[in-house]
C-alpha positions, 0 to 999 in steps of 0.5 A: 156909724149910721147908714140910712136909706139904702146907704152902704160901705160899698156896693157892687153890681153883678150879673146875678144881682147886687151886693152891699157891704153894710157892716165890716168890723175889725175882727172880720165880721161882715154883713152883706145885703144881697138882691138877686132877681127872679131866676138868679142863683147864689151859693155858699160852698165850704172852703178849705181852711175857712172856719167862719160862722155864716148865716142868712136872713131872708128880707123879702121874696122867695128862695129855693134852697137845695141842700144835700139833694133836699129842697126847701123854700125860704120866705121873709123871716126865714133864716139859717146858719152854719159854723162852719159850713160843711156842705154846698148850699145853692139858692135860686130866687123864685121871685125877686129876693133880698136877704142879709148874709153875715159871716165872721170871716171877711169875704166881700172884697175877695169875692166882689172884686175878683169875680168882677175883674174876671167878668170884665176880662171875659167880655173883653176877650169876646170882643177881641175875638169878634163877638158882641159884648153879650157873647159870654152872657148868651153862652151862659143863658143858653147853657143853663136852659140846656142844663135844665132840660137835661135835669141838672141839679141846682148845684150843677147849674150854679157851677155851669153858670160860671163855667159857661161864662168864663169858657174862653177866659184863658185866651187872655194868655194867648198872644194877640198875633195869634188871637187876631190873625186872619190868615190860617194858623200854623200848626205851632200857632194852633197848638198854642191857641189850644192852651187857652183851655188849660190857662182858663182852668188855672186862672179859676183855680187860683181864685181859691173860690170853691165854685170857681174851682169846680167851674175850672173843669168845664173851662178846661174841657169845653173843647173835648169831643165825644169821639175822643179827638178833642183837646187838651186831654182827649177825653171821650164820651162820659169821661167829659164833664157834662157842663163842658159837653153843654158849653161845647155845643152852645159855643159852637152854635154861637160861633157859627151864627156870628160873623168872624174875620175868617168865616161868614155867619150861617143861618140859625137853621144851617148851624143847627143842622151842623150840630145835628150832623156832628151828634155823637161825633163832636158832641154828646148825643144827649146834649144835642137832643136837649139843645135842639129842644131848647132852640125850637122852644126859643124859636117858637116863642120868637115866632121864628120858622 
């Protein structure tokens, strides 16, 4: 088989870049060409039962590798391999980058199809819930900025990117008559709606993909409150996953500045004041402080008062 001029067996476009399957053998070996834009992340996580030899070779650009709390910059001509993988490897593109990923056990279709399907579901749920089609991306982007402000590691930021994007995924399991209801919900309906956090976590765990399993904790806990009065468990303070605490603030803010069927939008400043008011009650104080810094920086860059 000859592939010429960028041809591939299959190509998939994801939010984090593009994947192209360029080799797939009967014995399971795959070569996958990756393009990831500046600022995007990519990872390799060890998975139970997976014994593959895995390797990457950088074709262009510059990748920051975080491995066991150590950081290394990889440039054109650099590579690495593991057989099998035993530790998390997190890559961040410091500039637009391309690399070839080779594995002796197939992964392309499992990863590309499942993640693409979950992304489409999440966007569809957001639209149904009264948001725009960029709601999930907006929550992810701001959450990552807050995470960086708080000093989260590359590994934590990578998991946060998925947990924040998929935060409301479980609403796919909620009946439409509850999700789309314009009148006040009954107590029974409110309890049913709260289960979306549990459903979302279960969906991510069922993928069997290590980074999505880790992100499930964020999805499950993003409605917990700092004072312990949230759901589904009633965790409080530092019992709450930090990624979930971040999403709680960002999602609340975004909901307040969006017109919904049951409420009119607030101005960004009104929403920010509400976030401040609930600091240490609904929301983790450190997260609120970091969020304020991020939003003030955003407004200054936009010229917003």
